[in-house]
C-alpha positions as CSV (number, residue, x, y, z in Angstrom):
1,Q,122.8,96.0,120.2
2,D,121.1,95.4,116.8
3,R,119.9,99.1,117.3
4,L,123.0,100.6,117.9
5,M,124.7,98.6,115.1
6,Y,121.9,99.5,112.7
7,Q,122.3,103.6,113.7
8,D,126.3,102.7,113.6
9,S,125.6,101.6,110.0
10,L,123.3,104.5,108.9
11,N,125.4,106.8,110.1
12,K,128.9,105.4,108.4
13,L,126.7,105.8,105.2
14,L,125.7,109.3,105.8
15,S,129.3,110.3,106.2
16,H,129.7,109.6,102.7
17,E,126.7,110.9,101.3
18,G,126.0,114.0,99.3
19,H,123.0,116.3,99.8
20,N,120.7,114.5,98.0
21,T,117.5,112.3,98.0
22,R,119.5,109.4,99.4
23,R,120.6,111.3,102.2
24,V,117.1,112.4,103.0
25,D,115.7,108.5,103.0
26,L,118.7,107.7,105.6
27,M,118.5,110.1,107.7
28,N,114.3,109.7,107.9
29,K,115.7,105.7,109.2
30,L,118.1,106.7,111.4
31,A,115.2,109.5,113.3
32,N,112.8,106.4,113.2
33,S,115.9,104.2,115.0
34,Y,115.9,107.1,117.9
35,F,112.5,106.9,118.8
36,S,112.6,104.5,121.7
37,V,115.9,106.2,123.0
38,S,115.4,109.7,122.4
39,S,112.3,111.1,120.4
40,D,114.1,114.6,120.8
41,T,117.2,113.7,118.8
42,A,114.7,112.0,116.5
43,L,112.7,115.3,115.8
44,Q,116.1,117.1,115.4
45,I,117.1,114.6,112.5
46,T,113.8,114.7,110.9
47,R,113.6,118.3,110.9
48,E,117.2,118.2,109.1
49,A,115.9,115.9,106.6
50,S,112.6,117.4,106.2
51,D,114.5,120.8,105.0
52,L,116.6,119.1,102.8
53,A,113.8,117.4,101.0
54,K,112.0,120.6,100.7
55,K,114.9,122.4,98.9
56,L,115.6,119.2,97.0
57,K,112.0,119.4,95.9
58,Y,111.8,115.7,96.9
59,Q,108.0,115.3,97.3
60,L,108.3,111.7,98.7
61,G,111.0,112.4,101.0
62,E,109.1,115.4,102.3
63,A,105.8,113.0,103.2
64,N,108.1,110.1,104.9
65,T,109.2,113.0,107.2
66,Q,106.1,114.5,107.6
67,L,105.0,110.9,109.0
68,T,107.7,110.5,111.0
69,M,107.1,113.8,112.7
70,A,103.4,113.0,113.2
71,C,104.7,110.0,115.2
72,F,107.0,111.9,117.0
73,Y,103.9,114.1,118.5
74,R,101.6,111.3,118.7
75,L,103.8,109.8,121.5
76,K,104.0,112.8,122.9
77,G,100.4,113.1,123.2
78,D,100.5,116.5,121.3
79,H,97.4,115.3,119.2
80,K,97.1,118.8,116.8
81,P,100.5,118.8,115.4
82,A,100.3,114.9,114.9
83,L,97.2,115.5,113.0
84,D,98.5,118.2,110.9
85,H,101.7,116.4,110.0
86,I,99.7,113.3,109.1
87,L,97.3,115.3,106.7
88,S,100.3,116.7,105.0
89,S,101.9,113.6,104.5
90,I,98.9,111.8,103.0
91,A,98.5,114.8,100.6
92,I,101.3,114.1,99.1
93,F,100.9,110.4,99.1
94,E,98.0,110.8,97.1
95,K,99.5,113.0,94.9
96,L,102.0,110.5,93.9
97,H,99.6,107.7,93.9
98,N,101.9,105.9,96.6
99,K,99.7,103.2,97.9
100,K,102.1,101.4,100.2
101,R,103.0,104.5,102.2
102,L,99.5,106.1,101.8
103,A,98.2,102.8,103.8
104,I,101.0,103.6,106.4
105,A,99.8,106.9,107.1
106,Y,96.2,105.7,107.2
107,L,97.4,103.4,110.2
108,E,99.4,106.4,111.7
109,I,96.0,108.6,111.3
110,A,94.1,105.6,112.5
111,Q,96.6,105.2,115.9
112,L,96.4,108.9,116.4
113,Y,92.4,108.8,116.5
114,K,92.4,105.9,118.9
115,A,95.0,108.0,121.3
116,M,92.6,110.9,121.1
117,S,89.8,109.0,122.2
118,G,91.5,108.6,125.4
119,S,90.7,106.9,128.9
120,N,86.9,107.3,128.1
121,N,87.3,105.6,124.6
122,T,85.6,108.2,122.8
123,V,83.6,106.8,120.3
124,P,83.4,109.2,117.3
125,Y,87.4,109.2,117.5
126,I,87.1,105.4,117.7
127,N,85.1,105.5,114.6
128,Q,87.6,107.3,112.7
129,G,90.5,105.0,114.0
130,I,88.5,102.1,112.5
131,H,87.6,104.1,109.3
132,Y,91.4,104.7,108.5
133,S,92.4,101.2,109.5
134,K,90.1,99.7,107.2
135,A,91.1,101.9,104.2
136,A,94.9,101.2,105.0
137,Y,93.8,97.3,104.7
138,Q,92.2,97.6,101.5
139,L,94.9,99.6,99.8
140,L,97.7,96.8,101.1
141,K,95.7,94.3,99.4
142,E,95.6,95.9,96.4
143,I,99.4,95.7,96.5
144,R,99.3,92.2,98.0
145,D,101.6,93.5,101.0
146,T,101.0,90.6,103.5
147,L,102.9,91.9,106.3
148,E,101.2,94.9,106.2
149,M,97.5,94.0,105.7
150,G,98.5,92.1,109.1
151,S,99.5,95.0,110.8
152,S,96.5,96.8,109.5
153,L,94.2,94.0,110.9
154,N,96.1,94.5,114.2
155,V,95.4,98.0,114.5
156,Q,91.7,97.6,113.3
157,G,91.2,94.9,115.9
158,I,92.8,96.9,118.6
159,I,90.6,99.9,117.9
160,Y,87.7,97.5,117.8
161,R,88.5,96.3,121.2
162,D,88.6,100.0,122.8
163,L,85.0,100.3,121.3
164,A,83.8,97.3,123.3
165,K,85.2,98.5,126.3
166,N,81.9,100.7,126.4
167,A,79.0,98.8,128.0
168,A,76.6,99.3,124.9
169,Y,79.4,98.2,122.8
170,R,80.6,94.9,124.2
171,H,79.6,93.0,120.8
172,Y,82.4,94.4,119.0
173,Y,84.9,92.2,121.3
174,D,83.7,89.5,118.7
175,T,84.7,91.6,115.9
176,A,88.1,92.4,117.2
177,F,88.6,88.6,117.7
178,A,87.7,87.8,114.4
179,I,89.9,90.3,112.8
180,Y,92.7,89.1,115.1
181,T,92.1,85.5,113.6
182,Q,92.0,86.9,110.3
183,A,95.1,88.3,110.7
184,L,96.9,85.1,112.4
185,D,95.6,83.1,109.5
186,L,96.9,85.5,106.8
187,I,100.4,86.0,108.7
188,L,100.5,82.0,109.0
189,S,99.6,81.3,105.7
190,A,103.0,83.1,104.3
191,N,104.8,80.1,104.9
192,G,107.0,81.4,107.7
193,R,108.0,84.4,106.2
194,Y,106.3,86.3,109.2
195,T,106.7,84.4,112.0
196,D,108.5,87.0,114.3
197,D,105.1,88.9,114.2
198,L,103.0,85.8,115.7
199,G,103.8,86.5,118.8
200,I,101.5,90.2,118.5
201,F,98.4,88.1,117.5
202,Y,98.8,85.5,119.9
203,N,99.0,88.0,122.3
204,N,95.8,90.1,121.2
205,I,93.6,87.0,120.8
206,S,94.5,85.9,124.7
207,Q,93.4,89.7,125.5
208,V,90.1,89.0,124.1
209,Y,89.7,85.7,126.1
210,I,90.7,87.8,129.3
211,E,88.5,91.1,129.0
212,Y,85.5,89.2,127.2
213,K,85.3,85.3,127.4
214,K,86.5,85.0,131.1
215,D,88.3,82.2,129.6
216,Y,91.7,82.3,131.3
217,Q,92.8,79.1,130.5
218,T,92.8,79.8,126.5
219,A,94.4,83.0,127.4
220,L,97.5,81.2,128.3
221,E,97.6,78.5,126.0
222,Y,97.8,81.7,123.5
223,L,100.5,83.1,125.4
224,F,102.6,80.4,125.9
């Protein structure tokens, strides 16, 4: 229901908007709202937004649409175009010195490398994911974006947990646990501003207790 109201609101704004940079931004937001229900619709809207951004020479809009398309292809499991689109967005964000969006792009490429590691949790891809999630955290720390810092730690912890599923790297469960705890402390220190995100961190901590510590009682305490 909330999603439909949000999409309706964006469509109303678009109906009164000219072919300008604000239209690009609104279309990109609309595209992102469609991922969970119709990824093909999301891609169609994003391509239209990208074409307009290029026509307007609106670099930030072009980078954002490239990142949205990268997300589409990652979720489809089509890794080559996903990587191409992310690298295109990163190049523009770097040129614009936009640390916030560059960090978000780093998190996207970290998640792509996680996906590329596959069910075998291929270590070189996992290490790339860890590298980019750490780079994202550093950028977000510089601009003091607490919520996204928490998100970057969450991605980093998840990838470390994938690494720990390789028998030779089991000790990285301890690293994942430390990172999840750091993220939780960060969100809790924000005086209730980001309480909606607490469930994600509690759930991930519980997974470490289940998969590694085999402490099912404590895992349940984090879940409920």
